[in-house]
Backbone of each chain as nested JSON, in Angstrom:
{
  "chains": [
    {"id": "A", "residues": [
      {"number": 1, "name": "UNK", "atoms": {"N": [48.757, 28.075, -80.388], "CA": [48.16, 28.571, -79.136], "C": [48.985, 29.721, -78.55]}},
      {"number": 2, "name": "UNK", "atoms": {"N": [50.331, 29.51, -78.526], "CA": [51.195, 30.56, -77.982], "C": [51.119, 31.839, -78.796]}},
      {"number": 3, "name": "UNK", "atoms": {"N": [50.988, 31.653, -80.123], "CA": [50.903, 32.822, -81.006], "C": [49.64, 33.632, -80.697]}},
      {"number": 4, "name": "UNK", "atoms": {"N": [48.542, 32.925, -80.46], "CA": [47.281, 33.608, -80.142], "C": [47.399, 34.362, -78.814]}},
      {"number": 5, "name": "UNK", "atoms": {"N": [48.058, 33.728, -77.828], "CA": [48.24, 34.406, -76.523], "C": [49.104, 35.653, -76.698]}},
      {"number": 6, "name": "UNK", "atoms": {"N": [50.199, 35.512, -77.458], "CA": [51.084, 36.663, -77.689], "C": [50.334, 37.791, -78.385]}},
      {"number": 7, "name": "UNK", "atoms": {"N": [49.519, 37.407, -79.395], "CA": [48.772, 38.423, -80.144], "C": [47.763, 39.129, -79.242]}},
      {"number": 8, "name": "UNK", "atoms": {"N": [47.087, 38.369, -78.387], "CA": [46.1, 38.976, -77.477], "C": [46.772, 39.914, -76.477]}},
      {"number": 9, "name": "UNK", "atoms": {"N": [47.932, 39.497, -75.956], "CA": [48.646, 40.361, -75.001], "C": [49.145, 41.631, -75.69]}},
      {"number": 10, "name": "UNK", "atoms": {"N": [49.67, 41.481, -76.918], "CA": [50.128, 42.658, -77.67], "C": [48.954, 43.595, -77.937]}},
      {"number": 11, "name": "UNK", "atoms": {"N": [47.799, 43.022, -78.279], "CA": [46.595, 43.827, -78.519], "C": [46.187, 44.581, -77.241]}},
      {"number": 12, "name": "UNK", "atoms": {"N": [46.234, 43.877, -76.102], "CA": [45.86, 44.515, -74.833], "C": [46.801, 45.673, -74.507]}},
      {"number": 13, "name": "UNK", "atoms": {"N": [48.102, 45.455, -74.706], "CA": [49.069, 46.527, -74.416], "C": [48.858, 47.7, -75.363]}},
      {"number": 14, "name": "UNK", "atoms": {"N": [48.614, 47.388, -76.651], "CA": [48.385, 48.452, -77.638], "C": [47.15, 49.276, -77.277]}},
      {"number": 15, "name": "UNK", "atoms": {"N": [46.07, 48.593, -76.895], "CA": [44.837, 49.301, -76.537], "C": [45.046, 50.151, -75.281]}},
      {"number": 16, "name": "UNK", "atoms": {"N": [45.828, 49.627, -74.334], "CA": [46.11, 50.411, -73.124], "C": [46.887, 51.674, -73.473]}},
      {"number": 17, "name": "UNK", "atoms": {"N": [47.85, 51.544, -74.364], "CA": [48.641, 52.719, -74.743], "C": [47.821, 53.728, -75.54]}},
      {"number": 18, "name": "UNK", "atoms": {"N": [46.905, 53.214, -76.384], "CA": [45.98, 54.13, -77.068], "C": [45.139, 54.876, -76.023]}},
      {"number": 19, "name": "UNK", "atoms": {"N": [44.728, 54.152, -74.987], "CA": [43.976, 54.779, -73.903], "C": [44.79, 55.84, -73.184]}},
      {"number": 20, "name": "UNK", "atoms": {"N": [46.074, 55.552, -72.941], "CA": [46.943, 56.53, -72.265], "C": [47.091, 57.793, -73.113]}},
      {"number": 21, "name": "UNK", "atoms": {"N": [47.33, 57.596, -74.416], "CA": [47.47, 58.767, -75.296], "C": [46.17, 59.567, -75.344]}},
      {"number": 22, "name": "UNK", "atoms": {"N": [45.037, 58.859, -75.404], "CA": [43.747, 59.553, -75.426], "C": [43.513, 60.291, -74.112]}},
      {"number": 23, "name": "UNK", "atoms": {"N": [43.908, 59.669, -72.994], "CA": [43.74, 60.302, -71.683], "C": [44.527, 61.617, -71.619]}},
      {"number": 24, "name": "UNK", "atoms": {"N": [45.719, 61.615, -72.185], "CA": [46.535, 62.831, -72.166], "C": [46.037, 63.862, -73.176]}},
      {"number": 25, "name": "UNK", "atoms": {"N": [45.415, 63.383, -74.256], "CA": [45.041, 64.27, -75.36], "C": [43.674, 64.932, -75.142]}},
      {"number": 26, "name": "UNK", "atoms": {"N": [42.732, 64.168, -74.561], "CA": [41.369, 64.693, -74.439], "C": [41.321, 65.836, -73.421]}},
      {"number": 27, "name": "UNK", "atoms": {"N": [40.373, 66.77, -73.65], "CA": [40.393, 68.003, -72.874], "C": [39.585, 67.921, -71.58]}},
      {"number": 28, "name": "UNK", "atoms": {"N": [38.357, 67.418, -71.658], "CA": [37.5, 67.469, -70.465], "C": [37.557, 66.142, -69.702]}},
      {"number": 29, "name": "UNK", "atoms": {"N": [37.178, 66.221, -68.428], "CA": [37.171, 65.009, -67.601], "C": [36.066, 64.044, -68.026]}},
      {"number": 30, "name": "UNK", "atoms": {"N": [34.979, 64.565, -68.573], "CA": [33.895, 63.696, -69.047], "C": [34.389, 62.844, -70.227]}},
      {"number": 31, "name": "UNK", "atoms": {"N": [35.201, 63.449, -71.089], "CA": [35.764, 62.687, -72.211], "C": [36.755, 61.639, -71.71]}},
      {"number": 32, "name": "UNK", "atoms": {"N": [37.502, 62.006, -70.678], "CA": [38.506, 61.073, -70.147], "C": [37.855, 59.846, -69.513]}},
      {"number": 33, "name": "UNK", "atoms": {"N": [36.642, 60.015, -68.98], "CA": [35.955, 58.856, -68.392], "C": [35.683, 57.777, -69.442]}},
      {"number": 34, "name": "UNK", "atoms": {"N": [35.46, 58.184, -70.697], "CA": [35.235, 57.197, -71.754], "C": [36.477, 56.342, -71.99]}},
      {"number": 35, "name": "UNK", "atoms": {"N": [37.651, 56.96, -71.811], "CA": [38.915, 56.226, -72.011], "C": [39.04, 55.089, -71.0]}},
      {"number": 36, "name": "UNK", "atoms": {"N": [38.636, 55.373, -69.752], "CA": [38.719, 54.35, -68.702], "C": [37.853, 53.145, -69.076]}},
      {"number": 37, "name": "UNK", "atoms": {"N": [36.645, 53.418, -69.547], "CA": [35.755, 52.326, -69.96], "C": [36.363, 51.539, -71.118]}},
      {"number": 38, "name": "UNK", "atoms": {"N": [36.951, 52.263, -72.064], "CA": [37.576, 51.608, -73.22], "C": [38.683, 50.646, -72.77]}},
      {"number": 39, "name": "UNK", "atoms": {"N": [39.558, 51.125, -71.888], "CA": [40.663, 50.27, -71.413], "C": [40.113, 49.088, -70.612]}},
      {"number": 40, "name": "UNK", "atoms": {"N": [39.136, 49.367, -69.736], "CA": [38.56, 48.287, -68.93], "C": [37.988, 47.175, -69.805]}},
      {"number": 41, "name": "UNK", "atoms": {"N": [37.198, 47.556, -70.796], "CA": [36.483, 46.559, -71.591], "C": [37.414, 45.877, -72.591]}},
      {"number": 42, "name": "UNK", "atoms": {"N": [38.11, 46.662, -73.411], "CA": [38.87, 46.076, -74.529], "C": [40.136, 45.371, -74.034]}},
      {"number": 43, "name": "UNK", "atoms": {"N": [40.974, 46.084, -73.275], "CA": [42.213, 45.454, -72.788], "C": [41.891, 44.339, -71.792]}},
      {"number": 44, "name": "UNK", "atoms": {"N": [40.873, 44.558, -70.961], "CA": [40.462, 43.514, -70.012], "C": [39.995, 42.259, -70.729]}},
      {"number": 45, "name": "UNK", "atoms": {"N": [39.229, 42.418, -71.798], "CA": [38.748, 41.255, -72.551], "C": [39.913, 40.508, -73.198]}},
      {"number": 46, "name": "UNK", "atoms": {"N": [40.87, 41.25, -73.742], "CA": [42.012, 40.604, -74.405], "C": [42.854, 39.819, -73.392]}},
      {"number": 47, "name": "UNK", "atoms": {"N": [43.095, 40.411, -72.234], "CA": [43.893, 39.715, -71.211], "C": [43.128, 38.505, -70.67]}},
      {"number": 48, "name": "UNK", "atoms": {"N": [41.824, 38.654, -70.486], "CA": [41.016, 37.517, -70.026], "C": [41.03, 36.387, -71.058]}},
      {"number": 49, "name": "UNK", "atoms": {"N": [40.912, 36.742, -72.34], "CA": [40.953, 35.712, -73.392], "C": [42.311, 35.013, -73.414]}},
      {"number": 50, "name": "UNK", "atoms": {"N": [43.389, 35.8, -73.233], "CA": [44.727, 35.199, -73.177], "C": [44.854, 34.252, -71.981]}},
      {"number": 51, "name": "UNK", "atoms": {"N": [44.259, 34.645, -70.851], "CA": [44.297, 33.785, -69.659], "C": [43.542, 32.483, -69.889]}},
      {"number": 52, "name": "UNK", "atoms": {"N": [42.397, 32.571, -70.558], "CA": [41.607, 31.367, -70.854], "C": [42.389, 30.44, -71.777]}},
      {"number": 53, "name": "UNK", "atoms": {"N": [43.048, 31.02, -72.788], "CA": [43.834, 30.192, -73.705], "C": [45.042, 29.577, -72.989]}},
      {"number": 54, "name": "UNK", "atoms": {"N": [45.616, 30.299, -72.054], "CA": [46.821, 29.835, -71.363], "C": [46.515, 28.705, -70.384]}},
      {"number": 55, "name": "UNK", "atoms": {"N": [45.473, 28.878, -69.586], "CA": [45.192, 27.945, -68.491], "C": [44.084, 26.945, -68.791]}},
      {"number": 56, "name": "UNK", "atoms": {"N": [43.21, 27.277, -69.737], "CA": [42.015, 26.448, -69.929], "C": [41.04, 26.7, -68.799]}},
      {"number": 57, "name": "UNK", "atoms": {"N": [40.4, 25.636, -68.338], "CA": [39.419, 25.79, -67.26], "C": [40.11, 25.56, -65.917]}},
      {"number": 58, "name": "UNK", "atoms": {"N": [40.383, 26.649, -65.209], "CA": [41.034, 26.531, -63.9], "C": [40.486, 27.606, -62.969]}},
      {"number": 59, "name": "UNK", "atoms": {"N": [40.831, 27.498, -61.706], "CA": [40.372, 28.483, -60.736], "C": [40.903, 29.865, -61.045]}},
      {"number": 60, "name": "UNK", "atoms": {"N": [42.149, 29.908, -61.515], "CA": [42.754, 31.195, -61.854], "C": [42.019, 31.856, -63.023]}},
      {"number": 61, "name": "UNK", "atoms": {"N": [41.612, 31.048, -63.993], "CA": [40.871, 31.586, -65.13], "C": [39.531, 32.159, -64.694]}},
      {"number": 62, "name": "UNK", "atoms": {"N": [38.836, 31.427, -63.812], "CA": [37.53, 31.92, -63.36], "C": [37.686, 33.21, -62.555]}},
      {"number": 63, "name": "UNK", "atoms": {"N": [38.763, 33.309, -61.759], "CA": [39.018, 34.566, -61.039], "C": [39.266, 35.7, -62.027]}},
      {"number": 64, "name": "UNK", "atoms": {"N": [40.008, 35.38, -63.09], "CA": [40.316, 36.388, -64.11], "C": [39.032, 36.88, -64.783]}},
      {"number": 65, "name": "UNK", "atoms": {"N": [38.141, 35.939, -65.124], "CA": [36.854, 36.312, -65.739], "C": [36.024, 37.144, -64.749]}},
      {"number": 66, "name": "UNK", "atoms": {"N": [36.04, 36.738, -63.487], "CA": [35.287, 37.472, -62.461], "C": [35.83, 38.896, -62.311]}},
      {"number": 67, "name": "UNK", "atoms": {"N": [37.167, 39.026, -62.331], "CA": [37.773, 40.362, -62.228], "C": [37.318, 41.235, -63.392]}},
      {"number": 68, "name": "UNK", "atoms": {"N": [37.307, 40.638, -64.584], "CA": [36.884, 41.421, -65.756], "C": [35.425, 41.864, -65.618]}},
      {"number": 69, "name": "UNK", "atoms": {"N": [34.579, 40.96, -65.151], "CA": [33.169, 41.31, -64.953], "C": [33.037, 42.41, -63.89]}},
      {"number": 70, "name": "UNK", "atoms": {"N": [33.846, 42.309, -62.822], "CA": [33.786, 43.327, -61.754], "C": [34.209, 44.691, -62.284]}},
      {"number": 71, "name": "UNK", "atoms": {"N": [35.343, 44.73, -63.018], "CA": [35.806, 46.053, -63.477], "C": [34.884, 46.607, -64.567]}},
      {"number": 72, "name": "UNK", "atoms": {"N": [34.208, 45.724, -65.305], "CA": [33.272, 46.212, -66.324], "C": [32.021, 46.804, -65.669]}},
      {"number": 73, "name": "UNK", "atoms": {"N": [31.456, 46.092, -64.701], "CA": [30.225, 46.591, -64.074], "C": [30.511, 47.74, -63.103]}},
      {"number": 74, "name": "UNK", "atoms": {"N": [31.56, 47.563, -62.271], "CA": [31.896, 48.635, -61.32], "C": [32.379, 49.872, -62.07]}},
      {"number": 75, "name": "UNK", "atoms": {"N": [33.06, 49.687, -63.197], "CA": [33.526, 50.821, -63.994], "C": [32.369, 51.666, -64.497]}},
      {"number": 76, "name": "UNK", "atoms": {"N": [31.29, 50.99, -64.925], "CA": [30.112, 51.74, -65.398], "C": [29.509, 52.549, -64.245]}},
      {"number": 77, "name": "UNK", "atoms": {"N": [29.404, 51.916, -63.08], "CA": [28.838, 52.593, -61.904], "C": [29.717, 53.77, -61.481]}},
      {"number": 78, "name": "UNK", "atoms": {"N": [31.033, 53.535, -61.456], "CA": [31.953, 54.592, -61.019], "C": [31.993, 55.739, -62.015]}},
      {"number": 79, "name": "UNK", "atoms": {"N": [31.914, 55.429, -63.309], "CA": [31.884, 56.506, -64.308], "C": [30.658, 57.378, -64.101]}},
      {"number": 80, "name": "UNK", "atoms": {"N": [29.53, 56.738, -63.826], "CA": [28.295, 57.496, -63.589], "C": [28.432, 58.357, -62.328]}},
      {"number": 81, "name": "UNK", "atoms": {"N": [28.937, 57.756, -61.235], "CA": [29.052, 58.496, -59.976], "C": [30.043, 59.655, -60.121]}},
      {"number": 82, "name": "UNK", "atoms": {"N": [31.149, 59.399, -60.789], "CA": [32.16, 60.449, -60.962], "C": [31.642, 61.575, -61.836]}},
      {"number": 83, "name": "UNK", "atoms": {"N": [31.006, 61.223, -62.953], "CA": [30.522, 62.283, -63.844], "C": [29.403, 63.086, -63.168]}},
      {"number": 84, "name": "UNK", "atoms": {"N": [28.601, 62.424, -62.346], "CA": [27.558, 63.144, -61.602], "C": [28.196, 64.134, -60.626]}},
      {"number": 85, "name": "UNK", "atoms": {"N": [29.23, 63.668, -59.909], "CA": [29.913, 64.547, -58.958], "C": [30.553, 65.729, -59.679]}},
      {"number": 86, "name": "UNK", "atoms": {"N": [31.204, 65.456, -60.798], "CA": [31.86, 66.541, -61.542], "C": [30.825, 67.514, -62.094]}},
      {"number": 87, "name": "UNK", "atoms": {"N": [29.702, 66.971, -62.575], "CA": [28.653, 67.811, -63.151], "C": [28.056, 68.735, -62.081]}},
      {"number": 88, "name": "UNK", "atoms": {"N": [27.754, 68.179, -60.902], "CA": [27.184, 68.992, -59.823], "C": [28.164, 70.063, -59.371]}},
      {"number": 89, "name": "UNK", "atoms": {"N": [29.424, 69.679, -59.264], "CA": [30.459, 70.615, -58.799], "C": [30.667, 71.743, -59.806]}},
      {"number": 90, "name": "UNK", "atoms": {"N": [30.709, 71.391, -61.084], "CA": [30.903, 72.425, -62.105], "C": [29.678, 73.312, -62.202]}},
      {"number": 91, "name": "UNK", "atoms": {"N": [28.485, 72.735, -61.948], "CA": [27.254, 73.536, -61.953], "C": [27.258, 74.558, -60.839]}},
      {"number": 92, "name": "UNK", "atoms": {"N": [27.831, 74.178, -59.678], "CA": [27.907, 75.109, -58.55], "C": [28.832, 76.281, -58.854]}},
      {"number": 93, "name": "UNK", "atoms": {"N": [29.89, 75.994, -59.591], "CA": [30.898, 77.037, -59.836], "C": [30.422, 78.062, -60.867]}},
      {"number": 94, "name": "UNK", "atoms": {"N": [29.451, 77.672, -61.736], "CA": [29.002, 78.593, -62.785], "C": [28.142, 79.702, -62.231]}}
    ]},
    {"id": "B", "residues": [
      {"number": 1, "name": "UNK", "atoms": {"N": [62.489, 35.274, -71.547], "CA": [61.468, 36.172, -71.002], "C": [60.119, 35.851, -71.659]}},
      {"number": 2, "name": "UNK", "atoms": {"N": [59.12, 35.598, -70.834], "CA": [57.821, 35.191, -71.387], "C": [57.051, 36.401, -71.913]}},
      {"number": 3, "name": "UNK", "atoms": {"N": [56.041, 36.086, -72.732], "CA": [55.203, 37.161, -73.3], "C": [54.453, 37.903, -72.191]}},
      {"number": 4, "name": "UNK", "atoms": {"N": [54.096, 37.171, -71.137], "CA": [53.38, 37.803, -70.021], "C": [54.248, 38.85, -69.339]}},
      {"number": 5, "name": "UNK", "atoms": {"N": [55.538, 38.515, -69.154], "CA": [56.448, 39.46, -68.5], "C": [56.686, 40.688, -69.378]}},
      {"number": 6, "name": "UNK", "atoms": {"N": [56.811, 40.447, -70.694], "CA": [56.995, 41.581, -71.621], "C": [55.761, 42.486, -71.586]}},
      {"number": 7, "name": "UNK", "atoms": {"N": [54.58, 41.85, -71.558], "CA": [53.335, 42.64, -71.491], "C": [53.272, 43.438, -70.191]}},
      {"number": 8, "name": "UNK", "atoms": {"N": [53.71, 42.81, -69.084], "CA": [53.709, 43.521, -67.8], "C": [54.662, 44.718, -67.843]}},
      {"number": 9, "name": "UNK", "atoms": {"N": [55.829, 44.527, -68.425], "CA": [56.788, 45.632, -68.526], "C": [56.262, 46.741, -69.434]}},
      {"number": 10, "name": "UNK", "atoms": {"N": [55.502, 46.349, -70.464], "CA": [54.94, 47.355, -71.373], "C": [53.789, 48.11, -70.721]}},
      {"number": 11, "name": "UNK", "atoms": {"N": [53.095, 47.458, -69.78], "CA": [51.987, 48.136, -69.09], "C": [52.478, 49.051, -67.977]}},
      {"number": 12, "name": "UNK", "atoms": {"N": [53.685, 48.824, -67.502], "CA": [54.207, 49.594, -66.368], "C": [54.304, 51.1, -66.654]}},
      {"number": 13, "name": "UNK", "atoms": {"N": [54.842, 51.536, -67.83], "CA": [54.865, 52.981, -68.105], "C": [53.467, 53.597, -68.171]}},
      {"number": 14, "name": "UNK", "atoms": {"N": [52.489, 52.808, -68.651], "CA": [51.108, 53.317, -68.699], "C": [50.599, 53.587, -67.285]}},
      {"number": 15, "name": "UNK", "atoms": {"N": [50.94, 52.696, -66.356], "CA": [50.551, 52.906, -64.955], "C": [51.238, 54.145, -64.386]}},
      {"number": 16, "name": "UNK", "atoms": {"N": [52.515, 54.326, -64.75], "CA": [53.25, 55.5, -64.254], "C": [52.598, 56.791, -64.756]}},
      {"number": 17, "name": "UNK", "atoms": {"N": [52.176, 56.798, -66.03], "CA": [51.488, 57.979, -66.574], "C": [50.215, 58.264, -65.772]}},
      {"number": 18, "name": "UNK", "atoms": {"N": [49.457, 57.207, -65.456], "CA": [48.236, 57.38, -64.668], "C": [48.524, 57.912, -63.282]}},
      {"number": 19, "name": "UNK", "atoms": {"N": [49.566, 57.379, -62.637], "CA": [49.909, 57.817, -61.275], "C": [50.392, 59.265, -61.275]}},
      {"number": 20, "name": "UNK", "atoms": {"N": [51.219, 59.625, -62.275], "CA": [51.709, 61.012, -62.358], "C": [50.544, 61.964, -62.621]}},
      {"number": 21, "name": "UNK", "atoms": {"N": [49.595, 61.546, -63.476], "CA": [48.415, 62.391, -63.726], "C": [47.588, 62.561, -62.46]}},
      {"number": 22, "name": "UNK", "atoms": {"N": [47.543, 61.507, -61.625], "CA": [46.769, 61.585, -60.388], "C": [47.427, 62.484, -59.362]}},
      {"number": 23, "name": "UNK", "atoms": {"N": [48.711, 62.789, -59.546], "CA": [49.425, 63.617, -58.577], "C": [49.481, 65.078, -58.996]}},
      {"number": 24, "name": "UNK", "atoms": {"N": [48.932, 65.411, -60.174], "CA": [49.037, 66.783, -60.672], "C": [47.67, 67.305, -61.102]}},
      {"number": 25, "name": "UNK", "atoms": {"N": [47.534, 68.618, -61.114], "CA": [46.341, 69.238, -61.663], "C": [45.218, 69.431, -60.651]}},
      {"number": 26, "name": "UNK", "atoms": {"N": [44.037, 69.739, -61.188], "CA": [42.876, 70.009, -60.338], "C": [42.341, 68.719, -59.726]}},
      {"number": 27, "name": "UNK", "atoms": {"N": [41.512, 68.892, -58.675], "CA": [40.996, 67.715, -57.955], "C": [40.141, 66.831, -58.868]}},
      {"number": 28, "name": "UNK", "atoms": {"N": [39.364, 67.442, -59.758], "CA": [38.495, 66.663, -60.644], "C": [39.327, 65.783, -61.583]}},
      {"number": 29, "name": "UNK", "atoms": {"N": [40.389, 66.364, -62.127], "CA": [41.254, 65.604, -63.019], "C": [41.947, 64.477, -62.249]}},
      {"number": 30, "name": "UNK", "atoms": {"N": [42.32, 64.753, -61.013], "CA": [42.985, 63.724, -60.197], "C": [42.057, 62.544, -59.936]}},
      {"number": 31, "name": "UNK", "atoms": {"N": [40.783, 62.842, -59.682], "CA": [39.816, 61.769, -59.425], "C": [39.709, 60.844, -60.631]}},
      {"number": 32, "name": "UNK", "atoms": {"N": [39.614, 61.43, -61.818], "CA": [39.515, 60.617, -63.04], "C": [40.82, 59.847, -63.266]}},
      {"number": 33, "name": "UNK", "atoms": {"N": [41.952, 60.499, -62.976], "CA": [43.25, 59.838, -63.167], "C": [43.43, 58.658, -62.208]}},
      {"number": 34, "name": "UNK", "atoms": {"N": [42.906, 58.799, -60.991], "CA": [42.982, 57.682, -60.027], "C": [42.208, 56.482, -60.555]}},
      {"number": 35, "name": "UNK", "atoms": {"N": [41.032, 56.745, -61.12], "CA": [40.249, 55.65, -61.71], "C": [41.014, 54.983, -62.838]}},
      {"number": 36, "name": "UNK", "atoms": {"N": [41.635, 55.807, -63.665], "CA": [42.397, 55.28, -64.805], "C": [43.585, 54.441, -64.327]}},
      {"number": 37, "name": "UNK", "atoms": {"N": [44.321, 54.967, -63.337], "CA": [45.485, 54.238, -62.815], "C": [45.061, 52.923, -62.158]}},
      {"number": 38, "name": "UNK", "atoms": {"N": [43.917, 52.943, -61.456], "CA": [43.433, 51.713, -60.822], "C": [43.101, 50.649, -61.872]}},
      {"number": 39, "name": "UNK", "atoms": {"N": [42.467, 51.074, -62.96], "CA": [42.13, 50.127, -64.032], "C": [43.382, 49.463, -64.579]}},
      {"number": 40, "name": "UNK", "atoms": {"N": [44.404, 50.273, -64.835], "CA": [45.646, 49.719, -65.389], "C": [46.339, 48.842, -64.351]}},
      {"number": 41, "name": "UNK", "atoms": {"N": [46.269, 49.231, -63.071], "CA": [46.912, 48.431, -62.019], "C": [46.278, 47.046, -61.907]}},
      {"number": 42, "name": "UNK", "atoms": {"N": [44.953, 46.976, -62.036], "CA": [44.28, 45.669, -61.986], "C": [44.759, 44.788, -63.145]}},
      {"number": 43, "name": "UNK", "atoms": {"N": [44.795, 45.363, -64.345], "CA": [45.255, 44.594, -65.511], "C": [46.711, 44.157, -65.332]}},
      {"number": 44, "name": "UNK", "atoms": {"N": [47.528, 45.058, -64.801], "CA": [48.95, 44.743, -64.59], "C": [49.126, 43.61, -63.577]}},
      {"number": 45, "name": "UNK", "atoms": {"N": [48.334, 43.632, -62.514], "CA": [48.443, 42.559, -61.502], "C": [48.037, 41.203, -62.083]}},
      {"number": 46, "name": "UNK", "atoms": {"N": [47.016, 41.205, -62.945], "CA": [46.603, 39.945, -63.587], "C": [47.735, 39.416, -64.48]}},
      {"number": 47, "name": "UNK", "atoms": {"N": [48.319, 40.314, -65.252], "CA": [49.404, 39.896, -66.159], "C": [50.625, 39.426, -65.356]}},
      {"number": 48, "name": "UNK", "atoms": {"N": [50.938, 40.137, -64.257], "CA": [52.081, 39.737, -63.412], "C": [51.863, 38.367, -62.782]}},
      {"number": 49, "name": "UNK", "atoms": {"N": [50.601, 38.076, -62.468], "CA": [50.269, 36.771, -61.896], "C": [50.668, 35.646, -62.847]}},
      {"number": 50, "name": "UNK", "atoms": {"N": [50.366, 35.833, -64.138], "CA": [50.741, 34.807, -65.118], "C": [52.235, 34.844, -65.41]}},
      {"number": 51, "name": "UNK", "atoms": {"N": [52.829, 36.041, -65.366], "CA": [54.259, 36.165, -65.669], "C": [55.107, 35.403, -64.653]}},
      {"number": 52, "name": "UNK", "atoms": {"N": [54.733, 35.495, -63.366], "CA": [55.516, 34.823, -62.324], "C": [54.896, 33.503, -61.896]}},
      {"number": 53, "name": "UNK", "atoms": {"N": [53.791, 33.117, -62.56], "CA": [53.139, 31.83, -62.322], "C": [52.842, 31.607, -60.832]}},
      {"number": 54, "name": "UNK", "atoms": {"N": [52.216, 32.59, -60.243], "CA": [51.884, 32.539, -58.814], "C": [50.362, 32.692, -58.677]}},
      {"number": 55, "name": "UNK", "atoms": {"N": [49.613, 31.579, -58.724], "CA": [48.148, 31.674, -58.77], "C": [47.539, 32.439, -57.597]}},
      {"number": 56, "name": "UNK", "atoms": {"N": [48.172, 32.374, -56.425], "CA": [47.573, 33.038, -55.263], "C": [47.575, 34.555, -55.405]}},
      {"number": 57, "name": "UNK", "atoms": {"N": [48.485, 35.1, -56.201], "CA": [48.553, 36.565, -56.292], "C": [47.425, 37.139, -57.15]}},
      {"number": 58, "name": "UNK", "atoms": {"N": [46.602, 36.285, -57.763], "CA": [45.421, 36.788, -58.467], "C": [44.458, 37.453, -57.486]}},
      {"number": 59, "name": "UNK", "atoms": {"N": [44.535, 37.029, -56.215], "CA": [43.675, 37.628, -55.188], "C": [43.968, 39.112, -54.999]}},
      {"number": 60, "name": "UNK", "atoms": {"N": [45.218, 39.512, -55.234], "CA": [45.573, 40.936, -55.133], "C": [44.778, 41.75, -56.151]}},
      {"number": 61, "name": "UNK", "atoms": {"N": [44.762, 41.257, -57.388], "CA": [44.024, 41.956, -58.444], "C": [42.531, 41.976, -58.125]}},
      {"number": 62, "name": "UNK", "atoms": {"N": [42.032, 40.851, -57.633], "CA": [40.605, 40.763, -57.297], "C": [40.263, 41.735, -56.164]}},
      {"number": 63, "name": "UNK", "atoms": {"N": [41.133, 41.802, -55.156], "CA": [40.898, 42.714, -54.03], "C": [40.915, 44.168, -54.482]}},
      {"number": 64, "name": "UNK", "atoms": {"N": [41.895, 44.503, -55.323], "CA": [41.972, 45.88, -55.812], "C": [40.74, 46.231, -56.636]}},
      {"number": 65, "name": "UNK", "atoms": {"N": [40.294, 45.293, -57.489], "CA": [39.106, 45.545, -58.315], "C": [37.873, 45.758, -57.438]}},
      {"number": 66, "name": "UNK", "atoms": {"N": [37.759, 44.957, -56.367], "CA": [36.585, 45.088, -55.496], "C": [36.656, 46.344, -54.631]}},
      {"number": 67, "name": "UNK", "atoms": {"N": [37.872, 46.687, -54.159], "CA": [38.01, 47.85, -53.277], "C": [37.975, 49.176, -54.029]}},
      {"number": 68, "name": "UNK", "atoms": {"N": [38.228, 49.133, -55.332], "CA": [38.193, 50.387, -56.092], "C": [36.778, 50.966, -56.136]}},
      {"number": 69, "name": "UNK", "atoms": {"N": [35.772, 50.093, -56.001], "CA": [34.378, 50.575, -56.055], "C": [34.052, 51.492, -54.867]}},
      {"number": 70, "name": "UNK", "atoms": {"N": [34.165, 51.037, -53.61], "CA": [33.851, 51.96, -52.506], "C": [34.848, 53.114, -52.41]}},
      {"number": 71, "name": "UNK", "atoms": {"N": [36.122, 52.847, -52.706], "CA": [37.138, 53.898, -52.605], "C": [36.851, 55.055, -53.538]}},
      {"number": 72, "name": "UNK", "atoms": {"N": [36.543, 54.752, -54.788], "CA": [36.274, 55.823, -55.747], "C": [34.94, 56.491, -55.461]}},
      {"number": 73, "name": "UNK", "atoms": {"N": [33.968, 55.72, -54.948], "CA": [32.687, 56.334, -54.594], "C": [32.854, 57.37, -53.48]}},
      {"number": 74, "name": "UNK", "atoms": {"N": [33.698, 57.042, -52.49], "CA": [33.957, 58.004, -51.408], "C": [34.656, 59.248, -51.957]}},
      {"number": 75, "name": "UNK", "atoms": {"N": [35.63, 59.037, -52.84], "CA": [36.32, 60.188, -53.442], "C": [35.355, 61.048, -54.257]}},
      {"number": 76, "name": "UNK", "atoms": {"N": [34.444, 60.38, -54.986], "CA": [33.459, 61.123, -55.784], "C": [32.542, 61.936, -54.874]}},
      {"number": 77, "name": "UNK", "atoms": {"N": [32.184, 61.344, -53.725], "CA": [31.342, 62.069, -52.765], "C": [32.077, 63.288, -52.215]}},
      {"number": 78, "name": "UNK", "atoms": {"N": [33.349, 63.114, -51.875], "CA": [34.154, 64.242, -51.405], "C": [34.237, 65.317, -52.484]}},
      {"number": 79, "name": "UNK", "atoms": {"N": [34.461, 64.881, -53.73], "CA": [34.564, 65.831, -54.839], "C": [33.252, 66.606, -55.005]}},
      {"number": 80, "name": "UNK", "atoms": {"N": [32.149, 65.895, -54.843], "CA": [30.839, 66.517, -55.043], "C": [30.54, 67.547, -53.951]}},
      {"number": 81, "name": "UNK", "atoms": {"N": [30.94, 67.261, -52.696], "CA": [30.493, 68.11, -51.585], "C": [31.541, 69.072, -51.039]}},
      {"number": 82, "name": "UNK", "atoms": {"N": [32.78, 68.632, -50.95], "CA": [33.748, 69.434, -50.192], "C": [34.971, 69.893, -50.979]}},
      {"number": 83, "name": "UNK", "atoms": {"N": [35.47, 69.091, -51.908], "CA": [36.74, 69.453, -52.556], "C": [36.573, 70.594, -53.549]}}
    ]}
  ]
}
């Protein structure tokens, strides 16, 4: 069980760092928005799975799952709102 | 040192990169960087909660996740109209 938790946490950290490198490497802000979604979904899922394995069924686990659902759904909404704002602003400047 | 604490320490430089990116460059890049830093901060708070075994501090992560929605929407509106 501990090995699985360690592996999930290592995976989450690795995915976050891949996201950081991609954030620094990608050129446009629209491309960078994809990185945020990637980190939210993949690293969030790994940490949530580690929390479930660590605690089992507890209030803290349900909060953790709820947080993941919030950042997944709100992240999609915020990516859309941000890209719309950037698109309109860049359209004005052209 | 538990695996949770090691994971939290490993996530900390990623948060610093996000915060530094949010403090530099054009306004559009800063807006995206703030979103990125917030995402990492939520994950870091969840991991810190398990690292220090303090169940009540999960509310911090939950609050940040919930407040990031209106906060970023307001910033996006400012970016769209005035910045």
